[in-house]
C-alpha positions as CSV (number, residue, x, y, z in Angstrom):
1,M,45.9,-53.7,12.9
2,A,42.7,-55.8,12.6
3,D,41.2,-53.9,15.7
4,A,42.6,-50.3,14.2
5,A,40.8,-50.8,11.0
6,A,37.8,-51.6,12.8
7,A,37.9,-48.9,14.6
8,D,38.3,-46.5,11.6
9,G,35.4,-47.9,10.1
10,P,34.9,-49.4,6.4
11,A,36.5,-47.5,3.6
12,V,35.0,-45.7,1.0
13,T,35.0,-47.9,-2.1
14,Q,33.3,-46.2,-4.6
15,V,31.7,-42.4,-5.2
16,A,29.4,-42.8,-8.3
17,A,27.4,-39.8,-9.9
18,A,24.8,-39.8,-12.4
19,A,22.5,-36.4,-13.6
20,Y,18.9,-36.3,-14.4
21,V,16.6,-33.8,-16.0
22,I,13.2,-33.3,-14.2
23,P,10.3,-31.1,-16.4
24,T,8.1,-29.3,-14.9
25,D,4.4,-30.0,-15.5
26,A,4.2,-26.1,-16.7
27,P,6.4,-23.7,-17.6
28,E,7.5,-22.0,-14.4
29,A,9.1,-18.4,-13.2
30,D,10.1,-16.2,-10.2
31,G,11.3,-12.6,-10.7
32,T,14.4,-13.0,-12.3
33,L,14.8,-16.5,-14.0
34,T,12.4,-18.7,-16.0
35,W,12.5,-22.5,-16.3
36,D,10.3,-25.3,-17.9
37,A,12.8,-28.4,-16.3
38,T,16.0,-28.9,-13.7
39,T,19.0,-31.2,-13.7
40,M,19.7,-33.1,-10.6
41,V,23.0,-34.7,-10.0
42,L,23.2,-38.1,-8.0
43,A,25.8,-38.8,-5.9
44,T,26.3,-42.4,-4.4
45,A,28.9,-43.7,-2.0
46,R,29.6,-47.1,-1.1
47,A,31.1,-48.8,2.0
48,G,31.1,-51.8,4.0
49,G,28.0,-53.4,1.6
50,A,25.5,-50.4,2.3
51,E,25.1,-47.5,0.1
52,G,24.5,-43.4,0.7
53,I,22.7,-41.1,-1.9
54,G,23.2,-37.7,-2.0
55,W,22.0,-35.1,-4.8
56,S,21.8,-31.6,-5.7
57,Y,19.7,-29.3,-8.3
58,A,22.8,-28.4,-10.6
59,A,24.5,-28.2,-14.1
60,A,25.1,-32.0,-15.6
61,A,28.8,-30.6,-15.7
62,A,28.9,-31.2,-11.7
63,R,28.4,-35.0,-12.9
64,N,31.8,-35.0,-14.2
65,V,33.5,-32.9,-11.3
66,I,32.2,-35.9,-8.8
67,T,33.6,-38.8,-10.9
68,D,36.5,-36.8,-12.0
69,V,37.6,-35.3,-9.2
70,L,36.1,-35.8,-5.8
71,A,35.9,-39.2,-5.9
72,G,39.6,-39.7,-5.9
73,A,39.7,-37.4,-2.6
74,V,37.3,-39.6,-1.4
75,V,37.7,-43.2,-2.0
76,G,39.8,-44.9,0.5
77,R,38.9,-42.9,3.2
78,S,37.4,-44.1,6.5
79,A,33.3,-43.9,5.5
80,L,32.9,-42.6,9.5
81,D,35.4,-39.7,8.8
82,V,32.6,-37.5,6.9
83,P,34.3,-33.8,8.0
84,G,37.3,-35.6,6.3
85,S,36.5,-36.4,3.3
86,C,34.3,-33.1,3.0
87,E,37.8,-30.8,3.9
88,A,39.6,-33.2,1.5
89,M,37.2,-32.3,-1.5
90,I,37.4,-28.9,-0.8
91,R,41.0,-29.4,-1.1
92,A,40.8,-30.6,-4.5
93,V,39.2,-28.1,-6.3
94,R,41.4,-25.3,-5.1
95,N,42.4,-25.1,-9.1
96,I,39.0,-25.0,-10.5
97,G,37.2,-23.2,-7.9
98,R,34.8,-23.8,-5.2
99,P,31.5,-21.5,-6.2
100,G,29.1,-23.4,-8.2
101,I,29.2,-26.5,-9.6
102,A,32.1,-27.5,-7.8
103,A,30.1,-26.6,-4.5
104,T,26.8,-28.3,-5.4
105,A,29.3,-31.3,-6.4
106,I,30.9,-31.2,-3.0
107,S,27.4,-31.1,-1.2
108,A,25.8,-33.9,-3.4
109,V,29.1,-36.5,-1.9
110,D,28.9,-35.1,1.3
111,I,25.3,-35.9,1.7
112,A,25.8,-39.3,0.6
113,L,28.6,-39.6,3.1
114,W,26.5,-38.8,5.4
115,D,24.0,-41.0,4.4
116,L,26.3,-43.8,4.1
117,K,27.4,-43.5,7.7
118,A,23.8,-43.6,9.2
119,R,23.2,-46.9,7.0
120,L,26.6,-48.1,8.2
121,A,25.7,-47.2,12.1
122,G,22.0,-49.1,11.4
123,C,20.1,-45.6,12.4
124,P,18.2,-42.5,11.0
125,L,20.6,-39.6,10.2
126,A,18.5,-37.6,12.7
127,R,20.0,-39.7,15.5
128,L,23.3,-39.6,14.1
129,L,23.2,-35.7,14.0
130,G,21.0,-35.5,17.0
131,Q,17.3,-34.9,17.2
132,A,16.0,-31.2,18.3
133,R,12.5,-31.7,18.5
134,P,9.9,-34.3,17.1
135,S,8.0,-32.4,14.6
136,V,7.7,-29.4,12.8
137,P,5.4,-27.2,11.3
138,V,5.6,-26.6,7.3
139,Y,4.8,-23.8,4.9
140,G,3.7,-23.9,1.0
141,S,6.0,-22.2,-1.0
142,G,5.0,-22.0,-4.8
143,G,3.2,-18.9,-6.3
144,F,5.2,-18.5,-9.8
145,T,4.9,-15.3,-11.3
146,S,4.2,-17.2,-14.2
147,Y,0.9,-18.1,-12.3
148,D,-2.3,-16.7,-13.7
149,A,-5.0,-15.6,-11.1
150,Q,-6.9,-19.0,-11.0
151,Q,-3.6,-21.1,-10.7
152,T,-2.4,-18.7,-7.7
153,R,-5.7,-19.0,-6.1
154,D,-6.2,-23.0,-6.6
155,Q,-2.6,-23.6,-5.1
156,L,-2.7,-21.4,-2.2
157,A,-6.5,-22.1,-1.4
158,G,-5.4,-26.0,-1.7
159,W,-2.5,-25.8,1.0
160,V,-4.9,-23.6,3.1
161,E,-7.7,-25.7,2.9
162,R,-7.1,-29.3,1.9
163,D,-4.0,-29.5,3.6
164,H,-4.3,-27.2,6.0
165,I,-0.9,-25.5,6.1
166,P,-0.9,-21.9,8.3
167,R,1.6,-20.3,5.9
168,V,2.2,-20.0,2.5
169,K,4.6,-18.5,0.4
170,I,4.7,-16.8,-3.0
171,K,6.9,-15.1,-5.8
172,I,7.2,-11.8,-6.2
173,G,9.6,-9.2,-8.4
174,E,8.5,-10.1,-11.3
175,S,10.7,-9.1,-14.2
176,W,13.4,-8.0,-12.1
177,G,10.8,-5.8,-10.9
178,G,9.9,-4.4,-13.8
179,N,6.3,-5.2,-12.6
180,E,5.3,-3.6,-8.9
181,R,1.6,-3.7,-9.6
182,R,1.0,-6.7,-10.1
183,D,3.4,-7.7,-7.5
184,T,1.2,-5.6,-5.1
185,E,-2.1,-7.3,-6.8
186,R,-0.6,-11.0,-6.5
187,V,0.2,-10.4,-2.6
188,A,-3.4,-8.9,-2.2
189,L,-4.9,-12.0,-4.2
190,A,-2.7,-14.2,-1.8
191,R,-4.2,-12.6,1.0
192,E,-7.7,-12.8,0.2
193,V,-7.4,-16.7,-0.7
194,I,-5.7,-17.4,2.6
195,G,-7.6,-15.5,4.8
196,E,-6.3,-13.8,7.6
197,G,-5.3,-16.6,9.8
198,T,-2.5,-17.9,7.5
199,E,1.0,-16.1,7.3
200,L,2.1,-15.0,4.1
201,Y,5.9,-14.9,2.9
202,V,7.4,-13.5,-0.4
203,D,10.5,-14.0,-2.3
204,A,11.9,-11.2,-4.9
205,N,14.4,-13.7,-6.0
206,G,16.7,-10.6,-5.9
207,G,14.9,-9.0,-8.5
208,Y,14.3,-5.7,-6.9
209,T,17.1,-2.7,-6.5
210,V,16.9,-1.1,-2.5
211,G,14.7,1.7,-3.3
212,Q,12.2,-0.5,-4.9
213,A,12.5,-3.2,-2.0
214,V,12.1,-0.6,0.5
215,R,8.8,0.8,-1.3
216,V,7.4,-2.7,-2.0
217,A,8.0,-3.8,1.6
218,D,5.8,-0.5,2.8
219,R,3.0,-1.8,0.7
220,L,3.4,-5.7,2.0
221,A,3.0,-4.2,5.3
222,D,-0.5,-3.7,4.6
223,Y,-1.2,-7.3,3.9
224,G,0.4,-8.7,6.9
225,V,3.2,-10.2,4.8
226,T,6.0,-11.0,7.7
227,W,8.9,-12.4,5.7
228,F,11.0,-10.9,2.7
229,E,12.9,-13.2,0.8
230,E,15.8,-11.8,-1.4
231,P,14.8,-8.5,-1.7
232,V,17.5,-7.7,-3.4
233,S,20.5,-9.9,-4.7
234,S,22.4,-11.9,-1.7
235,Q,25.5,-10.6,-3.3
236,D,24.6,-7.0,-2.4
237,L,25.8,-7.3,1.3
238,A,25.0,-3.8,1.6
239,G,22.2,-3.5,-0.4
240,L,20.7,-6.3,1.5
241,A,21.7,-4.3,5.3
242,A,20.0,-1.2,3.9
243,V,16.7,-3.1,3.0
244,R,16.8,-4.7,6.3
245,R,17.1,-1.7,8.4
246,Q,14.2,0.3,6.6
247,V,11.4,-2.6,6.4
248,L,8.7,-4.3,8.5
249,P,9.4,-8.0,7.4
250,D,12.2,-9.8,8.6
251,V,14.8,-10.1,5.6
252,A,16.3,-14.1,4.3
253,A,19.1,-14.9,2.5
254,G,21.9,-16.9,2.0
255,E,20.5,-20.0,-0.5
256,Y,23.7,-19.0,-2.5
257,S,26.2,-19.3,0.5
258,W,28.8,-21.2,-1.5
259,S,30.7,-21.6,1.5
260,L,30.8,-21.2,5.6
261,A,32.2,-17.9,4.6
262,D,30.1,-16.7,2.2
263,S,27.5,-17.1,5.5
264,A,29.5,-15.5,7.4
265,Q,30.0,-12.6,5.2
266,L,26.0,-12.3,5.7
267,I,26.0,-12.2,8.8
268,A,28.9,-9.8,9.5
269,A,27.0,-7.4,6.8
270,G,24.3,-7.6,9.4
271,A,21.9,-8.2,6.2
272,V,19.6,-11.2,7.3
273,D,16.8,-11.7,10.2
274,C,17.3,-15.3,8.8
275,L,20.4,-17.0,7.1
276,Q,18.9,-19.2,4.4
277,L,21.2,-22.5,4.1
278,D,20.8,-25.0,0.6
279,V,22.8,-28.3,2.1
280,T,22.9,-28.9,-1.7
281,R,24.8,-26.1,-2.5
282,C,26.6,-24.9,0.8
283,G,28.4,-27.8,1.3
284,G,26.7,-30.6,2.2
285,F,25.5,-31.3,6.1
286,T,28.8,-30.9,7.4
287,E,28.7,-27.2,6.3
288,F,25.2,-26.6,6.9
289,L,25.5,-27.7,10.9
290,R,29.0,-25.4,10.6
291,G,26.8,-22.2,9.3
292,A,24.1,-23.4,11.5
293,A,26.2,-22.7,14.4
294,L,27.6,-19.8,13.0
295,A,24.2,-18.1,12.9
296,A,23.6,-19.2,16.4
297,A,26.5,-17.8,17.7
298,H,24.7,-13.9,15.8
299,N,21.1,-15.0,17.2
300,L,19.6,-15.4,14.0
301,Q,17.1,-18.0,12.6
302,V,18.1,-20.5,10.1
303,S,16.0,-21.7,7.1
304,G,17.1,-24.7,5.1
305,H,16.6,-24.1,1.3
306,W,15.9,-26.2,-1.2
307,S,14.4,-26.9,-5.1
308,F,11.1,-27.4,-5.6
309,S,11.0,-29.2,-8.8
310,A,14.4,-31.1,-8.8
311,A,13.1,-34.0,-7.0
312,P,11.5,-37.0,-8.9
313,P,8.7,-39.1,-7.6
314,W,10.9,-41.0,-5.9
315,L,13.3,-38.3,-4.4
316,R,10.3,-35.6,-3.1
317,R,10.9,-32.8,-1.0
318,T,8.5,-31.1,1.4
319,T,9.1,-27.6,2.9
320,C,8.9,-27.4,6.5
321,R,9.0,-24.8,9.1
322,C,11.3,-25.6,12.6
323,P,9.3,-23.9,15.9
324,G,11.3,-22.4,18.5
325,T,11.8,-19.0,16.6
326,V,9.8,-16.8,14.4
327,H,10.2,-17.7,10.6
328,P,13.2,-20.8,10.5
329,T,12.5,-22.9,7.7
330,C,13.7,-26.2,5.8
331,T,13.1,-28.4,3.4
332,R,13.7,-32.2,3.5
333,M,13.8,-35.2,1.1
334,P,12.6,-38.6,1.6
335,G,15.5,-40.5,3.7
336,W,17.2,-37.4,5.0
337,P,16.2,-35.5,8.0
338,C,15.4,-31.6,8.2
339,P,18.9,-30.6,10.0
340,T,17.3,-28.8,12.8
341,C,14.3,-30.7,13.8
342,A,15.9,-34.3,12.1
343,T,12.3,-36.3,12.2
344,W,11.7,-39.4,10.2
345,S,8.3,-41.3,9.5
346,T,7.8,-43.9,6.9
347,S,5.7,-41.6,4.5
348,T,5.0,-38.1,3.5
349,T,2.7,-35.6,2.2
350,I,4.4,-34.1,-1.3
351,S,3.5,-30.7,-2.7
352,G,5.5,-30.4,-6.1
353,S,6.1,-27.0,-8.0
354,S,2.4,-27.2,-10.0
355,G,0.8,-27.4,-6.3
356,C,-0.3,-30.9,-6.8
357,S,-0.3,-33.1,-3.6
358,S,0.3,-36.6,-3.4
359,T,1.2,-39.2,-0.5
360,A,4.2,-41.0,-1.9
361,P,5.8,-44.3,0.1
362,L,9.1,-44.1,0.7
363,T,12.3,-46.3,1.1
364,P,12.6,-48.7,4.4
365,T,15.3,-46.0,5.3
366,A,12.2,-43.8,5.7
367,A,12.0,-40.0,6.0
368,F,10.4,-37.5,8.1
369,S,7.5,-36.9,9.4
370,H,6.4,-33.2,8.0
371,Q,3.6,-32.7,10.5
372,R,1.6,-30.6,8.2
373,R,-1.6,-29.5,10.8
374,N,0.7,-28.5,13.5
375,P,-1.3,-26.4,16.2
376,G,1.4,-23.6,16.9
377,S,0.3,-20.0,17.2
378,V,0.1,-18.2,14.0
379,L,0.5,-14.5,13.8
380,P,-2.4,-12.8,12.8
381,S,-2.6,-10.7,9.8
382,A,-5.4,-8.5,8.2
383,R,-6.4,-7.4,4.5
384,R,-6.0,-4.0,2.8
385,M,-7.3,-1.1,4.4
386,P,-6.7,2.6,4.7
387,R,-3.3,4.0,5.2
388,S,-5.3,6.0,8.5
389,T,-6.4,2.7,10.0
390,A,-3.5,0.2,8.9
391,S,-2.0,0.9,12.4
392,A,-5.2,-1.5,13.7
393,N,-3.6,-4.5,11.6
394,P,-1.9,-6.5,14.3
395,A,1.0,-7.9,12.2
396,R,2.1,-4.2,11.2
397,Q,2.3,-3.3,14.4
398,R,4.0,-5.8,15.6
399,A,6.3,-5.7,12.9
400,A,6.5,-1.5,13.3
401,Q,7.5,-2.5,16.9
402,A,10.3,-4.7,15.4
403,L,11.5,-1.9,13.1
404,S,11.4,0.9,15.9
405,F,13.7,-1.6,18.1
406,R,15.8,-2.0,14.8
407,R,16.4,1.9,13.9
408,A,17.0,2.3,17.7
409,V,20.4,-0.1,17.7
410,R,21.6,1.2,14.3
411,P,23.2,4.4,12.8
412,C,21.6,4.3,9.6
413,T,18.1,5.7,11.5
414,A,15.8,6.6,8.8
415,R,14.7,6.3,5.1
416,A,16.3,8.5,2.3
417,P,13.8,12.0,2.5
418,R,11.8,12.7,-0.6
419,H,13.3,14.7,-3.2
420,A,11.9,17.1,-5.6
421,P,10.9,15.8,-9.3
422,G,14.2,16.3,-11.7
423,S,16.4,16.1,-8.8
424,P,19.3,13.6,-7.4
425,A,17.5,11.2,-4.8
426,P,19.7,11.5,-1.6
427,R,21.5,8.5,-0.5
428,A,20.5,7.1,3.4
429,P,23.5,6.6,5.2
430,C,25.0,3.0,5.1
431,W,27.5,2.0,7.1
432,P,29.1,-1.3,9.5
433,V,26.7,-2.3,12.0
434,P,26.8,-4.4,14.6
435,P,25.7,-7.9,13.4
436,A,23.4,-9.1,16.3
437,R,20.4,-7.0,16.9
438,R,18.9,-9.1,19.6
């Protein structure tokens, strides 16, 4: 009997939670939301004299879900059986609903359980999950719509010139898509600041309509933008798919996938080039790994999404971009590895939501090495140029080739024709398309 108990591993003896409000150094905004603080819910799990930690950025109510609902489903189970505990938590929230607060609570506990298992095994979680590569490149993510030109310039220049980060991402879609002119001006400013040798990504946070997104993306291509995150709401699967068929940059979405089923629907709709999974929302590492496998089965890239300002100084984050595919990204916190590249070290350079960077020492469990100066190749980009010479832009040429192939394999093959003022705008045909395009 003792041998059987030892084989099962120590039982989880306690699951606890706490909530913290983390203020930003200044008000921040993207295309659809403004904020000056973020609530972080911290989960802890104990077994065999060890303690694991996990977290999610969520409403403080997630703390009560953990202590009142999830703890009872996990305590007493083997600390080594993390997928089993995750399934038990999913079943426990049946009557309160999984999407939203419950999903963030499950995610925080699942992360804590994986961290606990790694500590019990005496190895980094990277090794426990299986390390894929030794290092990862990164991108700087920020450029909030609330920033003025100087703030944006200072942040981007800091990443590129001081930190030598060869990829940056800014927010667009200001005021739910109500200020397209400023969006374009900010992208132009970003390209001016970072130069031609740095990749440029944008994130609209679902602020545009389908027509707007297509129109804006056409202008963005002249600045070498190669990544368009949430051009429309991720709940609008048909809209995302329609945008993806008609634009040059890769389309990314999925940070609001609360379950594996949500990810499956995005993939089945042919809505994304890159599936963004947020380990603090989708169900922790257990569901993240399942979602990544689902994406791999459809030859899609995977991006790990994390919050900017949720982590306090002792739980900092960075954004990394795993090599091997075009635009996969993942974010990692000290003590936890990138699920894809799974690298660790004893310290990391962090970039907060304000763009300030510092080197923070980590706990003995250590974190990852984010390899900011990865020498990998960078997609060339060009400055704004007249339409007549836009074809000379290498980034636009490559994107146009991809778009030509994209249209060749999809039944929805063209943008809606222009229409006379005052007449109804004709709609481009949209019907189911194959999820795999490569």
